N, C-alpha and C positions, 0 to 999 in steps of 0.2 A: 717801113720796117720796124722790127717782129721786137719792140722793145721788153720785150721778159726774156730775147737772143741774142746780146747783139757778142758778136766774135769776136777779135781785134781782129783792126786791120793795116793794109795793105802787108809787108815786113820789114818795120821800125825795130817790132816787140821780137823775130829771131836774131837767137846766135848765131845763124850765118854770118846776116848779113854785115856780121863787122867781123868777121872772123872769131864770137868768143871764144875760150877755153878753158876757162878760169871751170875746176874741178868741183865738184860740191863736195863738203865736206862728207857728206851720206848718202851713203845710195839710196834711189826711188827710181822702184818700180816703173818704164815707163806708161804700161801700166793703168799705176794709177792715181797720173795724174792728164790733163785732162791736152792742156799743149808744153808733155815733154820736153818741147826746143829751142822756150823763149829763154829771155834774160830772167834774171833777180825782180824786184822790184828794189828803187835803189833811192834813196831819203840824205838827204845835204841836215844837216842841221846849223842855224847861225848862220844863216847867207843874208848874204846883201853887205849895203854898208850899214850897218849897226849889228855884226857878226863882232865877238871881241879877239879875232884876231889882228894880231897887226896889220898886216898887207891885206884889208875888208874887199874880197871880191862878190862881185856878182854874177851869181849864176838860178838857176832853177832849184827849189825847191824838192823834185823829186823826178825821176824818173821811173817809169818804167813799161817793163814787160808784157806780155797777155791773161793777171794778176788783177786786171783789174771787169778783166773783159764778165760778162753778167752771163745766167743763167736759171733763172728766176724763171718756170713757165705755172701761169699761177690759171685754177680750173675755177669755178666755182660753183653750187650744182645746184636749186631750189624747187622746194614737191611744196605749195600748199588750196587751203578750198576749206571751203565758209560751206555750211549748208545753216538755212535758218526755216524753220518751222511754226505757225501759228498753230492753237487751241486753243478755243475753251479764249478767254482770259489771259491768254501765255503767249507772251514770242522768243522762240528755244536756241540763241544759235549758240552753233557747236564750230568747232574747226580748226586742225592743225595744222605746222614749219614741219617741212625740214631741211636745215641746213647741212654740205657737206664743201667744207673746202680742204686747195690737195692747191700743194707750192712745193716745187721743186730747184735746191735752193745749191751751189756751189758755196766752201767756207773763201771765197776771196776778202783779200788780199793774202789771205793766210799757209800759203800751199806748197808742193814741193822744190815748188825755185828757190827759196831763198829771199827777208831782205838783210837787203845793206845799208846802216848809214855809217854814214861818215863825219864827223866834226870834227875840226880841229885841238891839236894840243893835250886831247884823250885820250891819243897813244902813246906808246916810251920810239917808237922814230917820228914821228909828228913834225913835217913842216911846220906846222902853223896855220895851211894852209887848205881847209877842209878839200878841193877842188885839185889840191898840187899832194892831198894823201890818197884823196880816188885815185892817181894815174901810176898809182905806187905799193895801191895796194893797201894802204893803212887802212885800213875802216875798225872802227869804233864794236857797233854791235856786227852780231851773222846769227841769224835764225832762219830756222828751214825747217822744218813740215813731213810728217813723214810721209803724205799721201795729201789729195783732191777731197778730202773727203767734200761726199754729198746726202745731202736730206734731204729724204723726202719727206716732205712736212706735212700733217694729217690729223681736222678735227672735226665736230661732229654736232650738230645742236639742234635740240626736236620739243616741240614747245606744244602745246591741245588747250584752250581753251573755251570754258562751257559755261554761255549766260541767259537766263531766265529775268526777259520783263512784259509782268505780270501789272494787269489791268486793276486794282481791289476793288477802286470804281471808275464813277468815270472822273473824279476829280481825284484822283488816289493812286498812285503805281508806283512801283518796288521795283528797280531795276539789284540782282543778287548773279552774282559770279566767281566763275576762277579758275584760274592758268598755271596752268605746269610747264613751268624748263630743266629740261635735263641738259647740262652743260657741260660736254667735254672739255678739254683745257685740252693746245696746240704739245704732240703730237710726234714722232720718227715713225718712217711703216721699221724702220731696221731696228731698234729701239740706242742706236749709235751715239747718243750720249751719253755726259755725266756731270753729276752735278756735287757738290760739297756739304756736303751732311751737318751738321756743331754736334750731333747726336751725336753720332759716329761716328765721333772725332777721340778721340783714350793719348792723354801726352806722354803718355807712357811709353806706346807704340812711337811716336813721331825719326826718326833717324837721330842718330848720338853728333853722325860727323856728315862733313860731304870730304872729296876729294884732293886733288889736284886738278882730279878733269874730270873733275864737276858731277862724279855721281856719288849719293847717297849710297850712306853703310848704317849697317843699322838698321831699328826699329820697321817698321812694316812695307813690306815693301812687294813688287810681285810677286816673284821669283829669286833667291840668288844671282850676282849679276854675273855673264857669262858673258868676254869680250868680244864683239860685233853679233850677239846672240838675243840677249839679252840687257835691260837697262837701268835694273835699279828702282822701276821709277815707285814710286812713293806711295798708296793707297792709305793710307790713315786718314780719312773722316770721308770716301768719296765711295759712290754709288751709282751702280746705274740700273735704270726703268723695265729690268725685264731684260730677260738673254736674248741674243738675235735670233727671230726667228728660222726655221731652217734656210727656207723658200730665197730669204734676204741677207745668204753670205756669201752667197756673189757681187753684190752690190756696195760690204767694209771688205776692205783684203784685213787679212789678216783676224777677223773675225771672232774666229774658234779659235784663235794662239792662248798660250797661257798666260801672257799678258794683259787681255782684252776679261779675260777671264778672272783674272786674281782675284776685279774688282766687284764685291758683292754687287749683287741681279739684287736690291729689299725695296725699289720706288715705286711708285707705285711707275705708275702710263704717263707719262706729262706731267710727271715728278710732283703732281699736283692726283687728289680723286676727283670727279668726274661732282657737280653740283645738283643737288634735286633739288628746287623755286615753288617757294608756290606764293604765289595775288589772289590775294578778295578782290573782291571791284562788291563794293557799298551806294548804292545810289535812291535817290527817291522824288517822287516831281508834285507837290500842293497849289492845287487851287480855291483858294478859301468860297468862291462862292459865285457863279455863274455871270453876276454884273461884275467880275471884278479881275479878271480875267482876258489874259489879252493875246491879239495872234497876227505870226507876223503880215500886212499886207504889198502886197510892189506899188513901185510908183515910179512911170519911169516917160520920159519925154523922149523925143528925135530930133535929130538932127540933119545935116545929110553935106558934104563937098563935091568936092573932083577932082580925078585924076589926073595928071597929063602924064602920058603913054601913050604907045604907037597908038592905042583903041583906048578913047577918051572912056571914062564911063561910070554914072553913078552912083554916087555910096551911101547909103542909110548906116547910122550904125544909133543906136539905143543905149544909154549910160540907165540903169533902177542905180532906186534906191528905199528902205525897204520900213517904215511906217508902223510901226506896232500902240493899232490903234485897240481904242474898245468897241468889249465884241457887242454894243444893247445899239439899236437903231435912236440914239439919243441925235437929236439935230449940231450937237460938234460931229457927229462922224459924218456925213449928212457930207456938209460944208468941206473938212480936210481931206473928204472922195472927189471931191469937186475939182476944186482950185489945184487935186492934185492926178486927173485923170489927162492921160498920155492922148498925146495929139497924133497924128496921122504926120508922117514926112509928105 
């Protein structure tokens, strides 16, 4: 199974399975939704024996249509290489890496099919039992998105480094290097994102009131409210990361509408500026005298065992440990070397 693409299974998510005729409050073009014939995402608050109603009722906390179907294919692309160059007392190393990530993801569970919540005792016509309220259609809240937007998210990282190991004398060496990282924030290819920037908010432009139909009046809005056409969406303090590219408009329903273009496109792509980071590398190695220099010498021993299988075979296993021995030819070194001389299996 492709874990990055999980479509809904069976028919329990379809409206036709239950003869579901509930009309959505807001008309959403089927082309803007992945599964336009799915049921809404429904939740129940205060379920089970711990609820506050007079007649506790056991029921599921939620049931869902295709809202939780997953579409999030991810692709990682990485290219890297290193080069080593020896010249005299210097050993130079150079390297670079480029990484690109691509992820296409839908907005689950928020989509045009709607989200309904039932909670007993919170609506004028409540029965006191959330399941009964659901049967009668007495919902507490209903939310609906205008579409099922898909974000085509991308980011690029570039790293390069240069390093020099300089052997000044037989007993002294320096290691000098510098690494550079160019990190780009995750962005959407279509720029179909919005963010609140406190520095762009002006209290004087805030809505002066909200009408009985929950439409704000006054203040900074997209354009004057026209029933069925515009919404009076408050844009005070909102910013977009640039305009939607012309070759991406097909992926963004209403991307060129006044509703969208009224939001200032003044934010950097990804809402953050790319970072340019430098990391220096400095090190040295020094041996005061040849007599006190230490070297690593392996000491190994071998053992054998017989494996039981269809064709038994004898296998030898070697275990090794490293001893840090003096570099001179003293009796101590000779005795240690003899003590840890490898034995043959």
